C-alpha positions in Angstrom: 74.1 -38.7 228.8 72.8 -41.1 226.1 69.2 -42.2 226.5 69.7 -45.0 224.0 72.6 -46.7 225.5 72.6 -50.3 226.6 75.2 -52.9 227.3 76.9 -54.5 224.5 75.8 -58.0 225.7 72.3 -57.2 224.7 71.1 -58.7 221.3 69.3 -57.4 218.4 67.2 -60.5 217.7 64.2 -59.1 219.5 64.5 -55.8 218.1 62.4 -56.0 214.9 59.7 -53.6 213.4 56.3 -54.6 214.8 53.3 -54.6 212.4 51.0 -51.8 213.2 47.5 -53.0 214.1 46.2 -49.5 215.1 43.0 -48.1 213.6 43.5 -45.1 211.3 41.8 -42.9 214.0 44.0 -44.0 216.7 47.1 -43.6 214.5 46.1 -40.0 213.5 45.4 -39.2 217.2 48.8 -40.3 218.3 50.4 -38.1 215.8 48.1 -35.2 216.8 48.9 -35.6 220.5 52.7 -36.0 219.7 52.5 -32.7 217.7 50.7 -31.0 220.5 53.4 -32.1 223.1 56.3 -31.0 220.7 54.5 -27.6 220.2 53.9 -27.1 223.9 57.5 -27.9 224.7 58.9 -25.6 221.9 56.6 -22.6 222.5 56.8 -22.9 226.3 60.6 -22.9 226.4 60.7 -20.2 223.7 58.7 -17.8 226.0 61.2 -18.4 228.9 64.1 -17.8 226.3 62.6 -14.6 225.1 61.6 -13.3 228.6 65.0 -14.0 230.2 67.0 -12.8 227.3 64.9 -9.7 226.5 64.0 -8.1 229.9 66.9 -6.4 231.5 65.5 -7.0 235.0 65.9 -10.7 234.6 69.6 -10.7 233.7 70.7 -12.3 237.0 73.1 -15.2 237.5 70.3 -17.7 238.5 68.3 -16.8 235.5 71.4 -17.5 233.2 71.1 -21.1 234.4 67.3 -20.9 233.7 67.8 -19.5 230.3 70.3 -22.2 229.5 68.0 -25.0 230.7 65.3 -23.5 228.6 67.5 -23.7 225.5 68.4 -27.3 226.0 64.7 -28.0 226.7 63.8 -26.1 223.6 66.1 -28.1 221.4 64.9 -31.4 223.0 61.5 -30.3 221.8 62.6 -29.4 218.4 65.2 -31.9 217.6 64.8 -35.0 219.8 61.1 -35.3 220.5 59.9 -35.6 216.9 61.9 -38.6 215.8 61.2 -40.3 219.1 57.4 -39.8 218.8 57.7 -41.2 215.1 59.6 -44.3 216.2 57.1 -44.9 218.9 54.0 -44.4 216.7 55.4 -46.5 213.9 56.9 -49.2 216.1 60.0 -48.9 213.9 63.0 -46.6 213.3 62.2 -45.5 209.8 65.4 -43.3 209.4 68.8 -44.4 208.4 72.0 -45.3 210.3 73.5 -41.8 209.9 70.5 -40.1 211.3 70.5 -42.4 214.2 74.0 -41.5 215.0 73.2 -37.9 214.7 70.2 -38.4 216.9 72.5 -40.2 219.4 74.8 -37.2 219.7 72.1 -34.5 219.9 70.0 -36.6 222.3 73.0 -37.4 224.6 74.4 -33.7 224.7 71.0 -32.2 225.6 69.9 -34.7 228.1 73.2 -34.6 229.9 73.1 -30.7 229.7 69.6 -30.9 231.4 70.9 -33.0 234.4 74.0 -30.9 235.0 71.8 -27.7 234.7 69.7 -29.0 237.6 72.8 -29.7 239.4 74.3 -26.1 238.8 70.9 -24.7 240.0 71.3 -26.7 243.3 74.8 -25.2 243.6 73.7 -21.7 242.8 70.8 -21.8 245.3 73.1 -23.4 248.0 75.6 -20.7 247.7 73.0 -17.9 247.5 71.4 -19.1 250.7 74.4 -20.1 252.7 76.3 -17.0 252.2 74.3 -14.4 250.3 77.0 -11.4 250.8 79.8 -13.6 249.3 77.4 -14.8 246.5 76.4 -11.3 245.6 80.1 -10.1 245.5 81.6 -13.2 243.6 78.8 -14.5 241.4 78.0 -12.1 238.5 76.0 -12.6 235.3 79.3 -12.7 233.4 80.7 -15.4 235.7 77.5 -17.5 235.3 77.6 -17.1 231.6 81.1 -18.6 231.6 80.0 -21.6 233.9 77.1 -22.2 231.5 79.3 -22.1 228.4 81.7 -24.5 230.0 78.9 -26.9 230.9 77.9 -26.9 227.2 81.5 -27.6 226.0 82.0 -30.2 228.6 78.8 -32.1 227.7 79.6 -32.0 223.9 83.4 -33.1 224.5 82.3 -35.9 226.8 79.7 -37.3 224.3 82.2 -37.0 221.5 84.6 -38.9 223.5 82.1 -41.5 224.4 81.2 -42.1 220.9 84.9 -42.3 219.8 86.1 -44.7 222.4 83.2 -47.0 221.7 83.9 -46.8 218.0 80.2 -45.6 217.5 81.0 -43.5 214.6 83.1 -46.1 212.7 81.5 -49.6 213.5 78.1 -48.9 214.9 75.8 -51.9 214.6 72.1 -51.1 213.8 69.4 -53.4 214.9 66.8 -53.7 212.2 64.2 -51.1 212.7 65.8 -49.7 215.9 68.1 -47.0 216.9 70.4 -48.3 219.8 73.9 -47.5 220.5 75.8 -50.1 222.3 78.5 -49.3 225.0 81.1 -51.8 226.4 80.7 -52.8 230.2 83.4 -50.3 231.3 81.9 -47.3 229.5 78.4 -48.2 230.7 79.6 -47.9 234.3 81.5 -44.5 233.5 78.5 -43.2 231.8 76.2 -44.1 234.8 78.6 -42.3 237.2 79.0 -39.2 235.2 75.5 -38.7 234.0 73.5 -39.9 237.0 75.3 -40.9 240.3 77.5 -37.9 240.5 75.0 -35.1 239.6 72.3 -36.7 241.4 74.4 -36.9 244.6 75.2 -33.2 244.3 71.6 -32.3 243.8 70.4 -34.4 246.8 73.2 -33.2 249.3 72.8 -29.6 248.2 69.1 -29.5 248.6 69.1 -31.1 251.9 71.5 -28.3 253.0 69.1 -25.7 251.3 66.2 -27.0 253.3 68.3 -26.6 256.5 69.3 -23.1 255.7 65.7 -22.3 254.7 64.7 -23.5 258.2 67.1 -21.3 259.9 66.0 -18.3 257.9 62.4 -19.0 258.9 63.7 -18.9 262.6 65.6 -15.7 261.9 62.6 -14.0 260.3 60.4 -14.9 263.4 63.0 -13.3 265.7 63.2 -10.2 263.6 59.5 -9.7 264.0 60.1 -9.4 267.8 63.6 -7.6 268.0 64.3 -5.4 265.1 63.0 -2.0 264.0 60.1 -2.1 261.6 62.1 -0.7 258.6 65.0 -3.1 259.0 62.7 -6.0 259.5 60.7 -5.2 256.3 63.8 -5.1 254.2 65.6 -8.1 255.7 62.5 -10.2 255.8 61.8 -9.5 252.2 65.1 -10.5 251.2 65.1 -13.8 253.1 61.5 -14.7 251.8 62.6 -14.0 248.3 65.6 -16.3 248.6 63.4 -18.9 250.2 60.8 -18.8 247.6 63.3 -19.1 244.9 64.7 -22.0 246.5 61.3 -23.6 246.9 60.3 -23.2 243.3 63.6 -24.6 242.0 63.3 -27.5 244.5 60.0 -28.2 242.8 61.6 -28.1 239.5 64.2 -30.5 240.6 61.7 -32.9 242.1 59.6 -33.0 238.8 62.9 -33.6 237.1 63.9 -36.6 239.3 60.3 -38.1 238.9 60.8 -37.9 235.2 64.5 -39.1 235.4 64.5 -42.0 237.7 62.3 -44.5 235.8 64.8 -44.3 232.8 67.8 -45.0 235.1 66.2 -47.8 237.0 65.1 -49.5 233.7 68.7 -48.9 232.4 70.2 -50.6 235.6 67.8 -53.5 235.3 68.6 -53.8 231.6 71.3 -56.3 232.2 69.1 -58.6 234.5 65.7 -58.5 232.7 64.7 -58.9 229.2 64.8 -55.6 227.2 61.4 -54.5 225.9 61.4 -51.9 223.2 58.0 -50.5 224.0 58.7 -50.1 227.6 61.9 -48.4 227.0 60.2 -46.0 224.7 57.6 -45.0 227.4 60.2 -44.5 229.9 62.2 -42.4 227.5 59.2 -40.2 226.6 58.5 -39.6 230.2 62.0 -38.2 230.7 61.4 -35.9 227.7 58.2 -34.7 229.3 60.2 -32.9 231.9 61.2 -30.4 229.0 57.4 -29.9 228.5 56.6 -29.4 232.1 59.2 -26.9 233.1 57.6 -23.8 231.6 54.3 -24.6 233.4 56.2 -24.7 236.6 57.4 -21.2 236.0 54.0 -20.0 234.9 52.4 -21.4 238.0 54.9 -20.2 240.7 56.6 -17.0 239.1 54.3 -13.9 238.6 57.0 -12.3 236.5 56.8 -15.1 233.8 53.1 -14.7 233.6 53.6 -11.0 233.1 56.3 -11.7 230.5 54.0 -14.1 228.6 51.3 -11.2 228.4 53.8 -8.6 227.1 55.2 -11.1 224.5 51.8 -12.3 223.2 50.4 -8.7 223.0 53.6 -7.6 221.1 54.1 -5.0 223.7 57.8 -5.9 223.7 58.1 -4.3 220.3 57.5 -0.8 221.8 60.6 1.4 222.6 62.3 0.8 225.9 60.0 -2.2 226.6 63.1 -4.3 227.9 63.2 -1.8 230.7 59.7 -2.6 231.9 59.4 -3.4 235.6 58.1 -6.9 235.6 59.0 -7.8 239.1 56.7 -5.5 240.9 
């Protein structure tokens, strides 16, 4: 998905650098706040990457998706956020055309990856809750690694095709002081379907199913309290509660993602019927990027194992022999 794509009928005449009228103190404060957001995004997601990659106990199929999502969020913080914040603060794109095209490719690949990661997480949770025995038997860490790799390859292939068929790499028109890539009307519709309508439909439909299944599990747990032996009850109830908790946390992750995502797409859909405002677009775009900053805090708030991992990493206990085998789920 490209977060700087507009219909070709839009014009460059209103896209000019605005003279900065901010005081030096406000100007510096904007850069300090921007640097803080970038640092939080990069460090937060780096902690997730180290945790899932290093600790053997976290090498599960679902966590492979979490790891890949954290990698894409980390790269958004490292490669996409800085030029975006500079553009917003300066009220002008101060880099050249070729950097703009590079920014377009990186931004498009990473943001489309984020959307499809959330969709894959919805699929993963639905399969795990709807048929846990088949899921355990069929979905391994190796299988999920192949799925994640395919997702990265598909996103990069799509963005390259998008740029090629719209002649972005050969005849891109740069508005003065701006970095916008123009798509024709056909590709605008195709991009909307592929990067928004289809994955969003998958997410909504499957999470509705997850809620229904979770409700059935809650009923099953209540029945176990009355009819099964204490030992069997304890094992089965714990398993069901664990799956329901995972679904609940990942549902919160999805809801936060949609809150950050919808303003951009609403603005993009209205871009053909209302006058395009650069400042409004930048604010909507930054809100989308904030999702990459928020995700690590969701894990820290709801996952005790992540908080324990942070403690082990910060205190450098992971440098000790066999620290990768530490039980962090207890």
